[in-house]
N, C-alpha and C positions, 0 to 999 in steps of 0.2 A: 139897138140889137135887131138883127135880121132874122126872120122866120124862113129859112132856107127851103123847108118843105111846104111852107104855106098852111100848115094845119093848126097851129097854135093861135096866132093873132087874128086869124079870120073872125073869131068870135069877139074880139076886143073892139068895141066901138067907142070913139071919143064922146059921142053924145049921150051914152048910156048914163042913167042916173047913178048907177052903183056898179062897181066891177065885180060884185060878188057872184055873178053868173058867168064870168070869163073862165075860159079853160086854164086850170092850173091854180085858181085863186080860191081860198078858203076864208070864210068870214065868220064872225060870231058877234052876238050882242055883248057889249060892254057896258058895265054899269057907269052911269053918268053921261052915256052917249045915247042919242035918240035914234041913231042908225047903226046897223052892223058895221063893224070895222074889219080890215083885212088883217088876218093873223097868220097866214100861211101862203107861201108861193112855192109850188111844186111843179117845175118844168124840167125835169131830169130826162136826158136822152132824148131831147126833141131837136137836135142838129142846130140849136141856135148859135148864131155867130155875132160877135161884137164885144164891147166892153161892158164892164159891170157899172150899171148907172149909180151915180152918188145919191140920186133922188130917192133911192130905197131907204135912205136914212130918215126920210120924212115920215115913214109909216111907223109911228111911235107905239103901235099895238102889235107889230109883226113879231111873232113868235118863232116861226121856222122858215128858213130860206133854204130851198133844195133846188140847185142848178147844176147837179152833177152830170158828167157825160155829154157836155156840150162842146162848142168851140169858142169859149169866152177867153179873150185875151186881154192885154194890159195889166195894170196893177189893181190892188184892192183899195178902193177909196176910203179914205178916213172917215168921210161923212157917213159911211154905212153903219158905223158904230154909235151913231146918234139914235138909232132904233133900240132903245134901251130895254124893250121887252124881248129881244132875241135870245132864245136859249138854245137853238140848233142852226149851225151853219154847215151845209154840206155843198162844198164847191169842187170836190175831187174830180179828177180826169177831165181837166179843161187845159187851157194853154196860158194860165195866168202867170205873170212874172213879177219881178220887183221884190220887195220885202213885206213880211208880215208886219202891219202897223202895231207899234206898242200899244195903241189905244184900243186894241181888241178886248183888253181887260177892263175896259169902261162899262163893258155889258155886265150888269150884277148878276144876271141869271144865267149866264152862258154855261151850258152842260156839254155841248157836243159841238167839237171843231174838227172837221175832216177836210183838209185841203191838199190831200195826197194826190200824186199824179199830175203835178204841174211843174213850172220851171221857176219856183220861188228860190231866192237867195237870201244871203244875210246870215245873221247869228241867231242861236237860240237865246232869245231876249230874257233877261232876268226879271222883266216886267210880267211874264207869265205867272209869277207866283201870286199876282193879284187875282188870277182867275180861280177864286177859291171853291166855286161851285163846279168847276170842270169835271166831268166824268170821263170823257173821251178826247184824247188829243192825238190826232193821227196826222203826222207830217211826212209820211213815207213818200218815196219817189219824187224827191225834189232836189235842190242844190244848196241846202242849208249847210254851213261849214262852221269851223272854229270849235270852241270848247263849250261844254254844257256847264254853266255856272253853278256853284254851290249855293245852296239856300233856296232853290226853287221848289224841289220836290217835297220837302217837309210841309210846305204850305198847301200842298195839292192833296189834302186828306181824303177827298171823295173821288180821286181818280181811279177809274175801273180799267181803262185801256190806254196804253202807251205804245205807239209805233213810230219809231224814228228811222226806220230801215231805209236803205238805198239813198243815203245823203252823203255829204263829205265831211261829217264831224271827224276831227282828228285829235281830239284830246283824250285823256284818260276818263274812265267812267266814274262819275262823282260818287264818293262813298255814301251820301245821303240818299241815294236812289232806294236803298233798303227801307226807307221810311214810308214808302207807298203801301200802307197796310191794307187799303181797299182794293188794291189791284187784283184782277182776274185774268183768266185767259192766258195770253202770251205776252211777255215783255220782249219787244222785237227791236233790237239794235243792230240787226244783221246789215251786212253790205255797206260798211262805213270804214273809217280808218282809225277807230278807237285803238289805243295803244296802252301799255302798262299792264299791270296785274289786275285780275278780276277782283273787285272788292269783296271781302267776305260779308259784308252787310247785305249783299244781294240775297244770301241765304236766309235773311230775316223776313223776306217776302213770304206771303201765304203759300202754304204747301201746294195749293191748287195751281200755282202759276208755272207756266212753262217758259223756259228761256230760249231765245234764238239770238246767239252771239256770233253766227257764222260769218265769215268772210271779213275779218278784221285783222288787226295786227297785235292782238293781246298775247301776252307772254306770262311765263312762270307756271306755277302749279295751280290747278283748279281746286278751289276750296271744297271741302267735304262736309259742311255743316249745312243744317236746315234743309231749304228747299233744293239745294244742290243734289241731294240724295235721290231726287225724283227725276233727274234729267238723264236723257240718253246721249249718246256720242254725237248725234247730229246737231245738238244745240251748239257745239264748239267747233265744228269743222272749218277748215281752211284758216286757221290761225297757227301758222307755222312754228311759233315759239311757245305754244301752249302744251302742256303735258299733265299727266296724271289721269285717274280715273274720271269719267268713264272712257277716255281716249285710249287707245292702244299704244300709248307712247309714255314710257316710264321717265320720270324725272330723274336725271343724273345728278349724283352728289358733285359738289365742287371739286376741282383738281386738288385743292389743299387738303380736303378731307381724304381724298384718295391716297395722297402722299403720306398723310398722317398714318392712315391705316397700313400703308406699305412698310413705313418705318417701324410701326409697332409690331407688325408681323415678323420683321426681321429680327427685332429684339427678342421676341419670344422664341424664335427658332434657335438663336444664339444661346438663350437661357436653357431651353430644352436639351440642346446638344451638350451643354456643360453638365447639366444636372442628371439627365437620363432616368429611366425607370429600371428598378430591380427586376430580374427575370421572374422571381416568384410572385411579384405583384402583378405582372402582365399575365401569368397563367392564371391567377385568381380572377381577374377581370374577364378573361375569355370564358371560364367555367361559368361565371354568374350570368353572362350574356346567353350562353347556351341553355342554361337552366330557364332563363326568362322566356326565351323563344318557345322552348318545349312546352312550358306551362300555358302560354297564350294558345298554342296550337291545340293542346288538349281540350281547353275551354270552348274554342270554336267547333271542334268536333263533337263535344258533348251537347252544345246548343243546337247544332245541325240535327243530330239524331233525335234530340227531345222534340224539336219542332216538327220533324218528320213524323215521328210516332203519333203526335197529337193532332196532326193534320186530318180533319174529318171532312174536308170540303170536297172530296170527290171520292167516288166509289171505287174499290177495288174487288168487288165481289162478282162483278159481271152480270148484275141483276138489272143494271140501268137505273138504280135509284139513287139520287144525290141530295146530300144534305141530311139524311137520316142517321140515326145512331144505331146501325146494324153491325153485326160482327165482321171484322176484317180478316182478310186472309194474312198469313204470316209472311208471305212474299207475293208481291203484286207485279203482274205483268206491266202495268202502267203506273209506276210510282207517282204520286202526287204531292205537290207542296202548295198549301194555301189555295187549293182548288184548281190549280193549273197543272196540266200535264208536264212532266219533266222532258228535257230534250230527248231522252232515251224513247219515251212514249210516242213523241212526234215521229221519230224515225220508224218505229214499229207500226204506227197508224199508216204511214205512207206505204209501207210495204204490205198493208192489208192484214197485220197481225190482229188477233183477237185479244180478249182480256178487258182490264180496266173499265173504260167508259164506253166500250163498244155496246151499241144498243140496236143494231139493225137486225131485221128478221133473218134468220139463218146464220147469224154470226158474220161480223165483219162489214155489214152493209153501210153503216155510218157510226159516228161518235156523237153522243149526247153529254155534254160536259158542263157541270154546274160550276159557276164562278163564285157564287155566294153559298158558304156551307150551312146558312140558315134556310136555304131554299130547297124544298123537297118535293119532287114529283117524279113519275116514271113516264117513259116514252109512251107507253099504251094509254096513259091519261091524255096525253097530247092528241093522239090519234082519235080517241073517243070524244073529245071535248066539242062543245059548240063553238063555231068560230064565225065571226062576222067581219066583213071587210070594212076597214076604216078609210082606206084611201091608197092611192098609188102615186109615186113620184119618181124621179130619176134615182132615188135611193131604194127602189124596191116597192113591193106590195106589203101594206101592214094590216094585220088582222087582230081583232080582240078575241082571245080565247078564254073560256071559262073552264077552269080545271074541275076535277071531280069533287075537290073540297070547297068549291064555290069561289075560289079566289081567281080573279081575272088577271091575265097577263097580256102583254103586247107581243106578237110574234112578227118579226120582219123576215120577209122572204126575199133573198137576194137572187142574183142570177145563177145559172148552172155551170159557169165556167170555173177555171182556176184548179182543175184537177191535179195539176203538177206543182202547185204553189201552196200546199197545205201548211208547211212550216211558216211560211210568210204570212199566211191567213191567221194562224194562231198567234204569231207574235203581235199582230195588230189587235187581235181579240184581248190579249193579255194586257196590253197597254190600255185599252178602254175599260177593262174590268177593274183595273187599279184605281179608277177615278171614283172617289166616294166623296160625295158633297150634298147637303140638304137641298140644293137648288139645281141638281143635275140629275137627269133620269138614270136610274142604276141598271146596268146590265147584269142579268141574273144567270143566263146559261146560253150555250150555243149548241147547235147541231150541225155536224159536217158529214156529208156523204158525197161521192163523186158527182151525183147530179142533183143535190139538194144542199142548200146552205140556209139556216135559220138563226136569227138572233132573238132570245127571249128576255124581255125586260119588264120592269114595273109598268102597269097599266095606270095612267093618271086619268082620273074619273071625270073631270069637269070640262073637257075640251080644251081649246087653245085660246091664246089672247085674241087672235084675229076674230074668232067668232063672238068673243065677250065684247069687242070693241064695236062691232059693226052688225053682228046677228044677221038674220034673215031679211030684215027690213032696213038695214043700213043704221039702225039706232042702237047706242050702247046698252049694255045690260045696266039695270038701276043699280046694281050693287057695286058698280065701278065708280065709287066716290073718289074724291082726291086722295084721301088717306089710303084707300086700297090701291089706287095707281101708284102711289108713292112707294107702298110695300112691294108691289110687283117690280117696280124700277130698281129698287134697292136688292131684292132677291135675285134678279136677273144679273145685275152688275156683280154680286157676290159670286155667283156661279161662274160667269165668264171670266172674271179676274182669277178665279181658281184654275180654271182650264189654262189660262195663259201663264200663270206664275208658278203653280204647285203641281200640276198634273205631271205623270211620268214624261210625256212627250212635249210638254209646254204647247198643247194643241193650238191649232188655229181651226175655229169652227167652220168659217168660210160661208155660212148661210144663215146668219141670225136674222130672224124676222118673226112677226107675231105668231105665224102658224107653227113654228118651231119652239115657242114658249108655251108649255102646257100648264094648266092650272088645276089645283085639287080643290076639294069642296071648301077649304078655308081660303082659296084664292091665292094659295102660295105658288110661286112660279117654278117651273122645272125646265131647263134647257135640254132639248132632245136633239138627236140626229148628229151628234158631234162624233168625229173620228170615223165616219162612214165613207168618206170619199175614197180612202186608200182601199177599203174593203171592196168597194164597187169597181175599182181598177182591176182587182184580182178576179172577182166573180162575175162581173157584168151586172146589168140591172134588169133583165127581162126574162123572168121565169116562165116556162111554158104552163100551158093549161093543165096538162096531164102528166107530163114528166116528173121524175123525182120520186123518191120514196114517200114523200108527203103529198104527192100530187092529188091523190083522191081524198085526202082528209081536209084539204083547205080549199075553200071556193076560190074560183078564178075571176079575176076582175078584167074586163075588156080593157084593150090598150087606151091609155089616157091620151087626151088631146095634147098637142105641143104646149109646153109649159109657157106661161106668161113671162114677159120680161122681168126681171128682178130689179125693182127700183130701190131695193134697200142696199144694194151693193155700192162700194165706194167707186169714185171715178176711175181710178187706176185698175179696179177688179174687172172692168168691163172691156179692157183691152185684152184680146186672145193672147195666151202665152205667158202672161204675167203670173209669177209664182204667188200664191197666197201668203199673206202676212197677218200678224195680229192687229195691225192698223186697219185692215179691211173690217175686222170684227167691231173695232172702236166706232168706225163710221156707221155701220149697220146699227149698232146699239144707239147711237145718236139719233138716227132716223126713227127708230122704235120709240125713244123718249118723245120726239116731237109728235108722233102719232098719238101717244097717250095724252099729251098736253092739249093738241088741237082737235082730236077726234077725226082728223082727216087722214086718208090713206094716200100714200104715193103710188098705188097701184092703179094705173089708168084702165085696166081691164075689168075693174068692178062695174057692174051694170049701173048705168046713170039712173037716178030716181029724182023725185021732186025735192028730196033732201039729200041731193048728191054731195059726198064728202070726199071725193077723189081730187087730188091736186097734182098737175103735171110735174112740178118739181117742188115738193114740200120744203126741202132745205132753202131753196132760193125764195120761195114765197115767204117763209119766216123771217129770213134775213132782210128782205126788202121791207117787211112790216117794222122791223126794229130801225132800219135806217130812216124810214119816213116818220118814225115816232108814232106809229098808229096806236090807238088804245089797246091795252091788253085784251080787253074784252072782245075785240075784233078777231083775235087769233086764238083764244082758249076757248075750248068747249064750255059753253055757259054754265053748266051744271057745277063745274069744278070750282068757281069763285064763291059759291054759297057758303062754304066752310070757313070757320073762324081762322085767321092767319094764312088762309090759302093763297092769297095773291102774292105774298112775300115768298112763299115757298115755291109757287109756280115760277115766278121769276128766276129764283135760283136755279131750278132744274132747267130752265130755258138756257141759261148761260153754260151749264154742263153740256147740253145737247149741241149747242152751237160750237163749243170747243171740239167736241167729238167729230163734227161733220165739217171740219176744215177741209178745203180742197187739197191742200198740201199734206200728205201723210206724216212728214216730218214734224209738222206743228202740232198734230193731234196728240193729245196726252195718252200715255199708256193706260190700259183698263185699270190698273191698280191705282192710278192718280184719279181716274173718273169715279172709281168706287169711293175713294176718300172724299171727294167733293160731294157726292150724293148722299153718303152717310151723314153728313153735317146738316143736311136739310131736315128741319123738323126735330133735330136732336135736342 
């Protein structure tokens, strides 16, 4: 084998007593041996060229062989599998050809086999069922063909990852693939020539498994059982004969069924024409229908007025007080339902009309509207209150304001634009205000004036996750034990899944990161800053120091420095012009999980210290660690492994994080699926 760069073998000397100091060689003391023995060879991405030496099989203590990303050609020698201690073989992204020797399963400890990205041919051997310890089988991007034999998958009870994509398999998918009960991540069979119906047994796979069956010749209706319910349409694309949910292609009934229905229809028509209905009976039916419609209409009207009369969420007194139990006027200039102005009130506000929620000095200056009817304060309180600057970002300036009753609130001051877009602003506020979840910061009220826009929300008292993780000296808070981090992970996942699946607009947050995850005194997490991007598009994000009705009441913060690059964003989110999607949030959540696990930040702008914890590409660093089978203790923050059962739970969360940070957004799970996965940890 040639060292094209000359950087690897320069340290390899034939006269050395031991190879243990050679580049890429790992050794360990083995019981029964007087000298250290070679247990690992890691020479990945070194531009090595040549064939795979059969002499490697003489290294009977070799455990890990990692030669991926080189220019190795020729076939895999049978003698390699005489190294019976091998548990991991990484030969992907080379030019290896020939067939995979059936003797590969002579290795009793083999757990990881990744030979993807080569030119291997032949069939999927039935002998692979003998690899009973196998956890990862990755054969993608080769030229394997033929059928997948029945009887292999039931024997691979420990298999966690199966990737057969981009080959030439041309059989039906075997029914017993559903017996891979330990599978996680993605079952990838894409870009082959699989045909026939999708086996219903695939639905028996764990609910956390995502399917990738794209670009095959599958046909028939997609089953709707088990794990199929968690799959999106991208999992089944480019199978022209496939139909049914979640594809937007309905399955048509057979022509025989259609003809049967047609014949039955004609028979019924004939029968009806012969029998007919008596005129009196027809009149009776019409009267009954009319009565039923009228009754339903009366019920709806009754419920509407009852709801309107009981709505105490917004004031119609013109006094600027919200949420209190004060006397209402018989007729309101700004009628309100559930704390939101009606369409009529929006129109009048745009015209400068007074009444309802108008709170400006001199009448008509601005509107202070309470969204939550249990929230009570007056505009004067806000003007008199003590205010402290919490920070500034592209989403405006944020203040902590302590009201007269001692209750603190967070006030976000937006830009001064958008005078002509009041209705659009209120529509966005209404959508944000309807979001009510224990792990999402609640919007309580808003203030609108031509030159001032404020959002009033709950103040979360214990800072944010970024401060808790890294503090002032780069060290985590002692209270961030593993059980606490798991609680924060689950709470954040619940809140984000709610925003994606249950909120009025199926919100995309677009900026999930530790500084936007706030913590209370019980270290419960709250997602903040959601739904604000559209508001910023309306108002701008640069309030002046003195302008606006509130300009003198709130302290001004000097313009912030340009924001640091956001390394929590998904790869596709970094391309200008791309429209935000929920899969962006899934990726960002995965990065936050990795930061909770490793204690390392992906933010390169954090000042470097003697205990520097920033990593240029946190996702890549963790993936590389798993590929090279590094000890878990090398990647996890040391304090986390001190708790009972923590190691198993940490590993499970790593799997969730890695699935969320897949480079291909189509392969990432939905947030709902990620939540289901993480809820199982420690349950």
